[in-house]
C-alpha positions as CSV (number, residue, x, y, z in Angstrom):
1,M,2.5,-40.6,-20.6
2,L,1.4,-40.9,-17.0
3,Y,5.0,-40.5,-15.8
4,T,5.3,-37.3,-17.9
5,T,2.1,-35.9,-16.5
6,K,3.2,-36.5,-12.9
7,M,6.5,-34.8,-13.7
8,I,4.7,-31.8,-15.1
9,V,2.4,-31.5,-12.0
10,F,5.4,-31.8,-9.7
11,F,7.3,-29.1,-11.6
12,I,4.2,-26.8,-11.4
13,F,3.8,-27.5,-7.7
14,A,7.5,-26.7,-7.1
15,L,7.2,-23.5,-9.1
16,G,4.2,-22.5,-7.1
17,A,6.0,-23.2,-3.8
18,I,8.9,-21.0,-4.9
19,V,6.4,-18.2,-5.8
20,G,4.7,-18.8,-2.4
21,S,8.0,-18.1,-0.7
22,F,8.1,-14.7,-2.4
23,L,4.4,-14.1,-1.5
24,N,5.3,-14.6,2.1
25,V,7.8,-11.7,1.8
26,L,5.3,-9.5,0.0
27,G,2.6,-10.1,2.5
28,L,4.8,-9.5,5.5
29,R,6.6,-6.5,4.2
30,W,3.7,-4.7,2.4
31,N,3.3,-1.2,3.8
32,S,5.8,-2.0,6.5
33,G,8.5,0.4,5.3
34,V,10.8,-2.6,4.6
35,G,11.8,-3.0,0.9
36,F,11.0,-6.1,-1.0
37,G,14.6,-6.5,-2.2
38,G,17.6,-8.0,-0.5
39,R,18.1,-11.3,1.3
40,S,15.5,-12.7,3.7
41,F,16.4,-12.6,7.3
42,C,15.3,-14.0,10.7
43,P,12.7,-11.7,12.3
44,S,14.1,-12.5,15.7
45,C,17.9,-12.2,15.3
46,S,18.0,-10.4,12.0
47,K,20.6,-12.8,10.6
48,K,20.5,-13.1,6.8
49,L,19.4,-16.5,5.7
50,S,21.6,-18.8,3.7
51,W,20.4,-20.4,0.5
52,W,19.8,-23.8,2.1
53,E,17.5,-22.1,4.7
54,L,15.3,-20.7,1.9
55,I,14.3,-23.9,0.1
56,P,10.5,-23.8,0.1
57,V,8.9,-26.3,2.6
58,L,12.0,-28.5,2.8
59,S,14.1,-26.0,4.8
60,Y,11.4,-25.6,7.4
61,V,11.4,-29.4,7.9
62,F,15.2,-29.7,7.9
63,I,15.7,-26.9,10.5
64,R,12.6,-28.2,12.5
65,G,10.8,-24.9,12.4
66,R,13.5,-22.9,14.2
67,C,16.1,-20.4,13.1
68,F,19.4,-22.2,12.7
69,S,21.3,-19.4,14.4
70,C,19.1,-18.2,17.4
71,K,16.8,-21.3,17.6
72,S,13.7,-19.1,17.8
73,K,10.5,-20.5,16.4
74,I,9.6,-19.9,12.8
75,S,6.0,-19.3,12.0
76,V,4.2,-22.3,10.3
77,Q,2.8,-19.6,8.0
78,Y,5.8,-19.9,5.7
79,P,5.5,-23.6,4.7
80,L,1.7,-23.4,4.7
81,V,1.7,-20.5,2.2
82,E,4.3,-22.2,0.0
83,I,2.2,-25.5,0.0
84,L,-1.0,-23.6,-0.7
85,T,0.5,-21.6,-3.5
86,G,1.9,-24.8,-5.1
87,L,-1.6,-26.5,-4.8
88,V,-3.2,-23.4,-6.4
89,F,-0.7,-23.5,-9.3
90,V,-1.6,-27.2,-9.9
91,T,-5.3,-26.7,-9.5
92,V,-5.4,-23.9,-12.1
93,Y,-3.4,-26.0,-14.5
94,T,-5.7,-29.0,-14.2
95,V,-8.9,-26.9,-14.5
96,L,-7.8,-24.8,-17.5
97,L,-6.0,-27.5,-19.4
98,P,-8.1,-28.5,-22.5
99,E,-9.4,-32.1,-22.7
100,D,-6.9,-32.9,-25.5
101,S,-4.1,-31.6,-23.2
102,S,-3.0,-29.2,-26.0
103,I,-1.2,-26.1,-24.8
104,N,-1.8,-23.0,-26.8
105,L,-1.4,-19.2,-26.4
106,L,-4.9,-18.7,-25.0
107,F,-4.2,-21.4,-22.3
108,I,-0.9,-19.8,-21.4
109,V,-2.5,-16.3,-21.0
110,Q,-5.4,-17.7,-19.0
111,Y,-3.1,-19.7,-16.8
112,L,-0.7,-16.8,-16.1
113,L,-3.6,-14.4,-15.4
114,S,-5.3,-16.9,-13.0
115,V,-2.2,-17.7,-11.0
116,I,-1.3,-14.0,-10.7
117,I,-4.8,-13.2,-9.4
118,F,-4.6,-16.1,-6.9
119,S,-1.1,-14.9,-5.9
120,I,-2.6,-11.5,-5.1
121,Y,-5.3,-13.2,-3.1
122,I,-2.7,-15.0,-1.0
123,V,-0.8,-11.7,-0.3
124,I,-4.2,-10.2,0.6
125,T,-4.8,-13.1,3.0
126,I,-1.4,-12.7,4.7
127,Y,-1.9,-9.0,5.1
128,D,-5.5,-9.3,6.3
129,L,-4.5,-11.8,8.9
130,R,-1.9,-9.5,10.3
131,H,-3.6,-6.1,10.0
132,K,-7.3,-6.9,9.5
133,I,-7.5,-4.8,6.4
134,I,-7.3,-5.4,2.7
135,P,-4.9,-3.1,0.8
136,N,-6.8,-1.2,-1.9
137,N,-4.0,-1.3,-4.5
138,L,-3.9,-5.1,-4.3
139,V,-7.6,-5.7,-4.5
140,Y,-8.1,-3.1,-7.3
141,L,-5.4,-4.9,-9.3
142,S,-7.1,-8.2,-8.7
143,I,-10.4,-6.8,-9.9
144,M,-8.9,-5.5,-13.1
145,L,-7.1,-8.8,-13.9
146,A,-10.2,-10.8,-13.0
147,L,-12.3,-8.7,-15.4
148,I,-9.8,-9.4,-18.2
149,M,-9.9,-13.1,-17.3
150,R,-13.7,-13.1,-17.5
151,L,-13.7,-11.5,-20.9
152,L,-11.3,-14.2,-22.1
153,L,-13.3,-17.0,-20.5
154,G,-16.7,-15.7,-21.6
155,G,-19.8,-17.3,-20.2
156,G,-23.4,-16.6,-19.5
157,V,-25.1,-13.6,-17.9
158,L,-24.7,-15.0,-14.4
159,D,-21.0,-15.4,-14.9
160,Y,-20.6,-11.7,-15.6
161,L,-23.1,-10.7,-12.9
162,A,-21.7,-12.9,-10.1
163,G,-19.0,-10.4,-9.2
164,P,-21.3,-7.3,-9.0
165,V,-24.0,-9.4,-7.1
166,I,-21.4,-10.5,-4.5
167,F,-20.1,-6.9,-4.3
168,V,-23.6,-5.5,-3.7
169,F,-24.4,-8.2,-1.1
170,F,-21.3,-7.6,0.9
171,G,-21.6,-3.8,0.4
172,L,-25.1,-3.8,1.9
173,I,-23.8,-5.8,4.9
174,W,-21.0,-3.3,5.3
175,L,-23.4,-0.3,5.0
176,L,-26.2,-1.6,7.3
177,S,-23.7,-2.7,10.0
178,K,-21.7,0.5,9.6
179,G,-18.6,-1.6,9.0
180,K,-18.9,-3.8,12.1
181,A,-20.0,-7.0,10.4
182,M,-18.1,-6.8,7.2
183,G,-15.3,-4.6,5.8
184,F,-15.8,-2.8,2.5
185,G,-12.6,-4.4,1.3
186,D,-14.4,-7.8,1.5
187,A,-17.0,-6.5,-0.9
188,K,-14.3,-5.5,-3.4
189,L,-12.5,-8.9,-3.0
190,G,-15.9,-10.6,-3.6
191,L,-16.3,-8.6,-6.8
192,S,-12.9,-9.9,-8.0
193,I,-13.7,-13.5,-7.0
194,G,-17.0,-13.4,-8.7
195,L,-15.5,-12.1,-11.9
196,L,-12.8,-14.7,-11.9
197,L,-14.8,-17.8,-11.1
198,G,-18.1,-16.9,-12.7
199,G,-21.6,-17.6,-11.5
200,A,-21.6,-21.2,-10.1
201,M,-18.1,-21.3,-8.7
202,G,-18.1,-17.7,-7.6
203,L,-21.3,-17.9,-5.6
204,S,-20.2,-21.3,-4.2
205,A,-16.9,-19.8,-3.1
206,I,-18.8,-17.2,-1.0
207,V,-21.2,-19.8,0.5
208,L,-18.1,-21.9,1.4
209,A,-16.4,-18.9,2.9
210,F,-19.4,-18.3,5.3
211,W,-19.5,-22.0,6.3
212,I,-15.7,-22.2,6.9
213,G,-15.8,-18.9,8.8
214,A,-18.6,-20.0,11.0
215,V,-16.9,-23.3,11.8
216,F,-13.6,-21.5,12.5
217,G,-15.3,-19.0,14.7
218,L,-17.2,-21.6,16.8
219,V,-14.1,-23.7,17.2
220,S,-12.0,-20.7,18.1
221,I,-14.5,-19.6,20.8
222,A,-14.6,-23.1,22.2
223,I,-10.8,-23.4,22.4
224,S,-10.4,-19.9,23.9
225,R,-12.7,-21.0,26.8
226,L,-10.4,-23.8,27.7
227,P,-7.9,-23.3,30.6
228,P,-5.0,-21.1,29.4
229,L,-2.5,-23.9,29.6
230,L,-4.6,-26.0,27.2
231,S,-5.8,-23.3,24.8
232,G,-2.9,-20.9,24.6
233,A,-5.4,-18.6,22.9
234,K,-6.7,-15.1,23.8
235,N,-10.3,-14.8,24.7
236,I,-12.5,-14.9,21.5
237,T,-16.2,-14.0,21.6
238,M,-18.9,-13.5,19.0
239,K,-17.9,-9.8,18.9
240,S,-14.2,-10.5,18.1
241,E,-13.0,-9.2,14.8
242,I,-12.0,-12.0,12.6
243,P,-10.5,-11.3,9.1
244,F,-12.9,-12.7,6.4
245,A,-10.6,-12.5,3.3
246,P,-8.8,-15.7,4.2
247,F,-12.1,-17.7,4.2
248,M,-13.1,-16.1,0.9
249,V,-9.8,-17.0,-0.7
250,L,-9.9,-20.6,0.7
251,G,-13.5,-20.9,-0.5
252,A,-12.5,-19.7,-4.0
253,W,-9.7,-22.3,-4.2
254,I,-11.9,-25.2,-3.0
255,S,-14.7,-24.1,-5.4
256,L,-12.2,-24.0,-8.3
257,L,-10.7,-27.3,-7.3
258,F,-14.0,-29.2,-7.2
259,Q,-15.8,-27.1,-9.8
260,L,-18.6,-26.5,-7.2
261,D,-22.1,-25.4,-7.9
262,I,-23.5,-25.4,-4.3
263,L,-26.5,-23.2,-5.1
264,N,-27.7,-25.7,-7.8
265,V,-27.5,-28.5,-5.3
266,L,-29.3,-26.5,-2.5
267,L,-32.1,-25.3,-4.8
268,F,-32.7,-28.3,-7.0
C-alpha cells in the first residue's frame, strides 16, 4: 500500500513538472507576440530544442544549465517552475484527498480546479517578475474559478469573506498610495487567493506574503550594497519596485501545504 502511494505521488509530481514546463512557455510568451504553439527554442541562438532537451528538470541537469548548441546559460527559472508546479500538484492531492483515500467525482473536479488555479498563479508569477504587472485576463479567470471552488468546498462566513476582505485591504493600500505601494492587480489576486483558500489559510497566505517579501527585500538591499564583484546585483533600495504577486503565490502554497492558521496563533 505504501509503495502504491509513493508511486501515485511520484506520478503526480512528474505530471506537475510536465505542466510546469508548459507554464514556463505561457509565462514567457504571454503578450509577447510569440505564439504558444511550435517547438521550444533557445532564446540565445534560436535553435529548436530536441526532445531530450525538454525533459522537465532532468534536461537542465544533464546539459548543466547551458544550451547544448551555443553553450549560453539557461535561466534557473525553468527547473524551479517545473519543480514548484510538481510540488503544487502533490500538495493539492494530499490536502484534498479524503481520509479514506476514496477518489470520487467531487474530488476529481476539486483537484482539477485547484491545480488549474495554481497553474494560473504560476503564470502570473512569471509574468509579474518579468513585467511587474498582473495580466487582467489571467487574474479574472482565476477569480472566477476560485469562486466556483469556494462554492464546491463550502465553509463558514469567514471563508466566503476572506477574498473580499483581502481585496478591500489591498485596494485601500493601492488607493491611498496612488499605486506606489501596491498594484491593483495584487488586490485582484488577493481576492482569488482568499476565495480559493478560505478564511484561515487565505489570510495566513497574505501574512506570509508580507513576511517573505520583507525578508527578501532586506536581503536584496544588503546584497546590492556589497561590492559589484560579490553581489552582481543592481542597486536596490526601499523605493525599488518589487513584484508582490510571487510572494502571494508562495504564501498561498505554503499556507495550503501546512494548513496554516497564523491569525489564530497570533491572536490566541
